[in-house]
C-alpha angles and dihedrals in degrees: 000000000000094000091051090054093052093046091049091046091049091049093048090048091051092049091048092049093048091049091048092050091048091052092045092048091048091051092049092048091050091051092047092047090051091053090044093051090050092051094249093134097162091055090047089054092050091051093046090053087067092060118110110237094209092083104081096204094047090045091052091049090049092050093049094045091051090050090051091050091050092049095048091044092049090054089051089047089237093146096172090061090045089054092047091052092046092049090056089049090049089058088058097043109018095170098048102127094195091053093047089050090052090050091050092048091048091053088048091052088050089052092244094132097165091058091044089054091053090057093047088052090052089056092051091050091051090051091050090057092052 
């Protein structure tokens, strides 16, 4: 009888937590989307940073929105915003060579050659491990 109670309590707690996280994630995504739609990309990035990456759907939305922000900012030649978006993406996929290359190229376009070199070195280190 006692074990059943604890199992039921643990299950109910897990369901409650998952529902809470889904609601919280949904709220964060809506706020970020609002900033994104208004062209406030830096604020969208800040809000997206709050998002928990354990929810696959929310994580996918976050990833895609950050890519969109980086693309739109690159077209506008707003390299600082591009870098901010890429840095958030790097937290999600730290060994993504294409992303690291994009970060390096963005620093290069922004004439921050020392930072670009650091990212190119990261890529070489990843290749050495493989």
